[in-house]
C-alpha positions as semicolon CSV with decimal commas, in nm:
position;residue;x (nm);y (nm);z (nm)
1;M;0,453;-0,854;1,320
2;E;0,505;-1,219;1,227
3;H;0,418;-1,342;0,878
4;Q;0,038;-1,343;0,821
5;M;-0,029;-1,178;1,158
6;D;-0,347;-0,969;1,149
7;I;-0,456;-0,655;1,329
8;H;-0,834;-0,680;1,300
9;P;-1,054;-0,398;1,162
10;H;-1,069;-0,098;1,396
11;H;-1,068;0,281;1,388
12;H;-0,928;0,573;1,588
13;D;-1,028;0,926;1,682
14;W;-0,686;1,034;1,555
15;C;-0,508;1,016;1,219
16;Q;-0,243;0,753;1,158
17;L;0,062;0,705;0,936
18;V;0,155;0,337;0,891
19;F;0,489;0,213;0,758
20;S;0,739;-0,063;0,824
21;T;1,113;-0,033;0,872
22;S;1,155;-0,386;0,734
23;G;0,927;-0,635;0,564
24;A;0,591;-0,542;0,413
25;V;0,233;-0,510;0,535
26;R;-0,106;-0,476;0,370
27;V;-0,344;-0,210;0,503
28;G;-0,707;-0,260;0,409
29;T;-1,013;-0,035;0,437
30;D;-1,369;-0,091;0,316
31;E;-1,286;0,078;-0,014
32;S;-0,917;0,007;-0,084
33;T;-0,616;-0,199;0,003
34;F;-0,255;-0,077;0,017
35;I;0,073;-0,270;0,003
36;V;0,334;-0,100;0,222
37;P;0,705;-0,179;0,171
38;P;0,967;0,013;0,374
39;S;0,988;0,302;0,126
40;R;0,619;0,390;0,142
41;A;0,358;0,469;0,406
42;V;-0,021;0,481;0,421
43;W;-0,205;0,781;0,561
44;I;-0,531;0,687;0,739
45;P;-0,762;0,972;0,844
46;A;-0,945;0,969;1,176
47;G;-1,254;0,748;1,186
48;I;-1,158;0,523;0,891
49;T;-1,196;0,153;0,973
50;H;-0,881;-0,035;0,871
51;A;-0,701;-0,365;0,921
52;V;-0,333;-0,458;0,888
53;T;-0,184;-0,789;0,770
54;A;0,185;-0,879;0,761
55;I;0,264;-1,007;0,411
56;E;0,596;-1,118;0,555
57;Q;0,764;-1,064;0,891
58;A;0,764;-0,688;0,938
59;E;0,882;-0,425;1,183
60;L;0,585;-0,188;1,198
61;R;0,588;0,181;1,291
62;T;0,281;0,399;1,337
63;L;0,264;0,774;1,383
64;Y;-0,051;0,918;1,545
65;L;-0,167;1,276;1,486
66;L;-0,457;1,486;1,602
67;P;-0,690;1,565;1,305
68;S;-0,650;1,938;1,375
69;L;-0,281;1,925;1,274
70;L;-0,352;1,849;0,907
71;E;-0,693;1,984;0,810
72;E;-0,644;2,044;0,436
73;S;-0,879;1,845;0,211
74;I;-0,594;1,632;0,071
75;W;-0,564;1,466;0,413
76;S;-0,932;1,368;0,432
77;G;-0,882;1,037;0,249
78;C;-0,635;0,748;0,260
79;R;-0,325;0,797;0,049
80;V;0,017;0,643;-0,011
81;L;0,323;0,858;0,057
82;E;0,692;0,814;-0,008
83;V;0,890;0,798;0,316
84;A;1,199;1,016;0,290
85;P;1,504;0,911;0,496
86;L;1,461;1,216;0,722
87;L;1,097;1,133;0,802
88;R;1,189;0,774;0,882
89;E;1,468;0,879;1,117
90;L;1,249;1,136;1,290
91;V;0,983;0,877;1,371
92;L;1,244;0,630;1,494
93;Q;1,406;0,900;1,708
94;L;1,073;1,004;1,858
95;A;1,011;0,647;1,969
96;I;1,351;0,628;2,138
97;E;1,341;0,967;2,304
98;L;0,981;0,944;2,428
99;D;1,078;0,628;2,613
100;E;1,355;0,829;2,777
101;R;1,123;1,113;2,884
102;I;1,209;1,359;2,608
103;E;1,210;1,725;2,711
104;A;0,907;1,922;2,592
105;R;1,100;2,170;2,377
106;R;1,284;1,897;2,186
107;E;0,964;1,698;2,136
108;A;0,796;2,011;1,994
109;L;1,084;2,067;1,751
110;L;1,085;1,705;1,635
111;T;0,708;1,691;1,587
112;E;0,705;2,020;1,395
113;L;0,969;1,880;1,162
114;V;0,768;1,556;1,122
115;L;0,464;1,759;1,014
116;D;0,673;1,955;0,766
117;E;0,815;1,633;0,620
118;L;0,465;1,487;0,588
119;K;0,349;1,791;0,394
120;R;0,649;1,755;0,162
121;A;0,606;1,380;0,110
122;K;0,529;1,277;-0,246
123;P;0,187;1,108;-0,289
124;L;0,172;0,792;-0,501
125;S;-0,128;0,639;-0,680
126;L;-0,077;0,291;-0,538
127;G;-0,404;0,219;-0,360
128;I;-0,598;-0,078;-0,498
129;A;-0,970;0,000;-0,504
130;L;-1,208;-0,268;-0,374
131;P;-1,567;-0,323;-0,493
132;R;-1,887;-0,361;-0,293
133;D;-2,043;-0,632;-0,511
134;A;-1,994;-0,963;-0,327
135;R;-1,897;-1,163;-0,638
136;L;-1,641;-0,912;-0,759
137;R;-1,502;-0,859;-0,407
138;K;-1,450;-1,234;-0,372
139;L;-1,256;-1,236;-0,700
140;C;-1,048;-0,933;-0,603
141;Q;-0,961;-1,076;-0,262
142;A;-0,849;-1,402;-0,425
143;M;-0,623;-1,211;-0,664
144;L;-0,474;-1,012;-0,377
145;E;-0,403;-1,331;-0,183
146;A;-0,230;-1,498;-0,480
147;P;-0,107;-1,226;-0,720
148;E;0,136;-1,465;-0,888
149;R;-0,143;-1,693;-1,015
150;Q;-0,167;-1,669;-1,393
151;Q;-0,532;-1,709;-1,487
152;S;-0,756;-1,566;-1,754
153;L;-1,052;-1,343;-1,675
154;E;-1,278;-1,639;-1,756
155;A;-1,104;-1,860;-1,499
156;W;-1,114;-1,594;-1,226
157;A;-1,480;-1,522;-1,303
158;A;-1,571;-1,891;-1,278
159;E;-1,423;-1,905;-0,927
160;A;-1,641;-1,611;-0,828
161;G;-1,951;-1,774;-0,974
162;A;-2,005;-1,522;-1,252
163;S;-1,948;-1,491;-1,624
164;A;-1,649;-1,307;-1,769
165;R;-1,888;-1,056;-1,925
166;T;-2,050;-0,984;-1,589
167;V;-1,714;-0,944;-1,417
168;S;-1,592;-0,704;-1,686
169;R;-1,906;-0,496;-1,645
170;L;-1,869;-0,490;-1,265
171;F;-1,508;-0,374;-1,289
172;R;-1,619;-0,080;-1,505
173;E;-1,926;0,007;-1,296
174;E;-1,779;-0,037;-0,947
175;L;-1,413;0,047;-0,992
176;G;-1,408;0,255;-1,308
177;T;-1,137;0,039;-1,461
178;S;-1,085;-0,279;-1,661
179;F;-0,985;-0,619;-1,525
180;A;-0,641;-0,586;-1,690
181;Q;-0,577;-0,239;-1,544
182;W;-0,682;-0,346;-1,193
183;R;-0,466;-0,658;-1,215
184;S;-0,169;-0,442;-1,318
185;Q;-0,207;-0,247;-0,991
186;V;-0,210;-0,573;-0,795
187;L;0,102;-0,700;-0,973
188;L;0,277;-0,368;-0,918
189;A;0,201;-0,377;-0,547
190;H;0,335;-0,732;-0,522
191;A;0,642;-0,632;-0,720
192;L;0,710;-0,360;-0,462
193;T;0,717;-0,625;-0,192
194;L;0,962;-0,837;-0,390
195;A;1,180;-0,533;-0,465
196;A;1,192;-0,458;-0,092
197;R;1,353;-0,801;-0,049
198;A;1,622;-0,699;-0,301
199;R;1,505;-0,951;-0,561
200;P;1,657;-0,898;-0,910
201;M;1,425;-0,741;-1,167
202;A;1,439;-1,052;-1,387
203;H;1,330;-1,265;-1,089
204;I;1,039;-1,031;-1,013
205;A;0,926;-1,038;-1,377
206;A;0,936;-1,418;-1,386
207;E;0,749;-1,459;-1,056
208;L;0,472;-1,232;-1,182
209;G;0,436;-1,434;-1,500
210;Y;0,607;-1,208;-1,754
211;A;0,800;-1,373;-2,038
212;N;1,092;-1,137;-1,988
213;A;1,205;-0,827;-1,801
214;S;1,121;-0,604;-2,098
215;A;0,754;-0,699;-2,089
216;F;0,743;-0,634;-1,716
217;S;0,920;-0,299;-1,760
218;A;0,661;-0,196;-2,020
219;M;0,379;-0,270;-1,771
220;V;0,545;-0,061;-1,500
221;R;0,597;0,233;-1,737
222;R;0,237;0,210;-1,855
223;T;0,099;0,195;-1,500
224;V;0,309;0,452;-1,315
225;G;0,478;0,648;-1,594
226;M;0,838;0,567;-1,499
227;P;1,086;0,279;-1,549
228;P;1,119;0,005;-1,284
229;S;1,472;0,118;-1,197
230;R;1,335;0,450;-1,076
231;F;1,010;0,326;-0,925
232;F;1,170;0,049;-0,720
233;A;1,487;0,244;-0,635
234;S;1,384;0,309;-0,274
235;A;1,167;0,002;-0,218
């Protein structure tokens, strides 16, 4: 996918795992948006309308599964998963071997191992919830499009045609969070994209508007409960 290329909203009768082997994409549903660097993947259940946008040039991979293969309740909603090296190689190998008319027994073994790896994959709380209110959704979409913009709540609210007080109330009512907490999730998602490009931590902190790397590190710890060195290790 070239930079800013879009796959328009659509849905499938099957489940889908979306990840990229290089670059980063954004997967959006009616309720959430997910930033996907090479170390993570998004699980999309059957029937969920979703769109995909390339944040930068990306090599996209998608894995399709019948809903009957993973029927536990944890698979009924979208979720972000860590992509272990083995899972990545299995998907890449399937693509190669299917093109070469893979024998049925080997395909069965590979797919069984893929399912086992999916069940073992660590879930991550990295989805960014989206509101239904038109004013707040406009504000949220603007922040997602330009996460590096340093503006106060009052300035963002003015762009959306609402007061800061109204926006604060809508964040609590629609998303169950504060403006600052939601913005931290957006910054963290953008930081993942920068980390995937092997940008130094100090550079990432500066681009996101933090005075120094320590302040940025404190935000990461507060948001995901681990230091940046660990969180971005496999980005």
